[in-house]
C-alpha positions, 0 to 999 in steps of 0.5 A: 523470452518473457520480460520480467515484471516486478509488481510491488504493491502496498499491503492492506490494513485489513487482515483475514485473521485477528491480530494477536496480542503483542503484534501491534506496533504500539507495544514497542516503546523504543523510540530510535527507528533501528532499535524499535525495528529490531524489537518489532522484528523479534516479536514478528519472528518469535510470536507463537501465532500461526503464519499465513502466506501474505497474499492470503492474509491481506483483505479488502478492495485494494488487495483484491485488485492487486491479486488480479495483476499477476494474471493480467501481466501473464496475459500481456506476455510478461513474467510477473513477480508479486511483492508486498511493501509492508510497514510491518515487514518491509519488502517481502514476496507475496508468498512469504509466511507472515503473522497478522500484525498492525503497523502503519506509516500514518503519523498519529496512528496508535501503531504508527512507525513514527513514535508520538512526540517525534518532531523530525520530518515524516519522510526522514523517519519513514526512510529510517524505518524502512532501511532498519527493516531491510537489515532484518532477514526476510520471512522467506529466507534468501529473498531480496529486502531492497527494491534495488536488488530486484533491478540489479538481478533483472536489469531488463525487467519492468518494475511497477510500484503501486503505493501511496506517497507515504510509502514512496517517501519511505523507500525513495532512496531504494527506488532511485537506486533501482532506476539507476540499476535498470537498463532503461530507467523509464521501466520503473513506474510508480502509480501514486497520488501527485505529491511534492516528492515527485518533483525531484528525481522520481518525477520521470517515474510517476504515473498520476492516480487521483480522484478524477480517474474514479469515473473512468476506472470505477471502484472505491478511492481506496483501491484507485492506485491498484485499478490504475495499475490494472488498467496499465496491464489491460492496455498492454494485453489488449492494445500492446501498449508499452509498460513504461513510465513515459507512455503511462504518464502521458496517457493518464495525465490526458485521461485526468485532464479529460475527466470530470472533477470528483463529486464533493459531498457536504457532510458533517465531520466526526471525531473518532469517538463519534464514529465509534458510537455510530458503529456500535449503534449500527451493528446493534441493529444489523450486522453489516460489513465495514463498507455497508456501515460506512455507506450508512454513515454517509447516507446520514449526512456524516463524514469519515474518511474510508481508511479511518473508518475501516481502522475504527470498525475493525478495532471494535470488531477485535475487542468484541 
């Protein structure tokens, strides 16, 4: 009998359909997480815009790698279930019908779940938001809203989480309860960047993913966590390696130790307005993709983090 593998991957900022008016979180003015989440959920539920399966709506390098994971799991003899951890929808099945939206855990972003002027710690606010979303009904009726429910319903399963520290901070309590519900707690694996939150109760579950692994695994920094998860499943398929946190952590810590440090480039930082101006000028000359335009910017000796550039690029496209 196949072992269940729950793959929980963070969503992508990029969507394959434009975001309609009213589905940007910035439009919800309430400040308390519970009331803001309820108003936001009502917008998502009642908006007339068509829905799409979540797995078909998200786009980008990270998401394209995530979509490879279920097939690899099957090839490794595991029965896979793909879930999305979304700042806008909470925990949903990858097949859930959702609308294009903009919501993020990034503090300071216009569509952040953390209201401007909020002084409480980021982790605390993210947890409040995640729990508030979990109280709302799923877009796929009857599906779990908590990670711990996956462990409680399939205690012999493996749970593979692919997430940034911000997302892990949001559902830390959920992960702790999930580990306790599994017959073997080490069957919870969290692929993420090393961060202070992994020095506590989640330490045994972390599988480190940082820039040192890029040379080994290839691809863009934005999709590195997904590529580490893919490599874990490829090793399970090809070498029969165990899908558990202890084995994976030891392997990737060793790989990081043996890898060359990432190349650092001396480039000139830019403000958001300067980046927007560059994008507008570049697209007047030639219609390029987001990644190609970013490459052009960096080749010019200028600096902009990939996630920030993508947000500005696609925001300009929406207004065009």
